[in-house]
N, C-alpha and C positions, 0 to 999 in steps of 0.2 A: 518487612519486605513481603511482597506478594508471593505466595507459593503457587507454582504452576505444575500441572500434571505433565507427564511425559508426552501424552497425546497432544496437549496444547502446544508444547514446544515443537514437536515434530510437524504439527499442522502449520504453525507459523513459518517454519523453515521451508516447507513445501510451497506455501503461499508466496513467500518472498522470491523463490526460484521461478514460480509461474509468472509472477509480475515482471521479473527481470527479463524473461524470455519474450513476453508479449507486449510490453509497454511501448517499445519503439515502433511497433506495427499498428498501434491503436489509432483508428481513424476517427474523425470528427463524428460525434454522436454515438460512438461505441463505448461499452463498459466492460471492464475486467472485473468479474465478481469472484471473490474468494471467501473462505470461511471467516477470515479476520478483517477484511476491508474490501471496499469497492473503489475502483478508479474510473472516472468518467472524463472523456475528452470532449471539450467544446471547441469552438473556433480558435480561441487563443489561450485557453486554460486547461489545466488538469485538476480535477477535484477528487480528493481522497476522503472517503467516508468510512467510519466505523461506528460502533456503539459509543465509543469514548471520545471521538473527535470528528471534525469536518474541517479540512484545510484545502486551500486553493493555491496552485503553483503555475508559473508561466512556462516552465519546461518540464519535460518528462524526467530529466536527471534530478531536478530539485524534488519532484514528487517521490521518486524512488529513494533518494537519500533520506527523506523524511520517514518514509515507511520503514526502511531498513534500520535507521537509528531508533525509531519508536519501538519496534518489536525486538530488536536485539539488545537494546540498552534500557528500554523503558523510559527513554527521554526524548524530547523533541528539540530540534535545532533549526 
């Protein structure tokens, strides 16, 4: 199992909260950049990028659920 520092855990929690607050207001061409990942909105898609993955979603809810599951549980769905 991967060992995380307290700083990393707190940073991930802060990033998830920031993404949750701003994702619904993200306009086409804008990016939410955090320490753990970036979310970019195009005309029809949301792209989530980190060092470990790059995934594309049709809805902001699907993108947020992926981010939350990945960082809280270490898994993707």
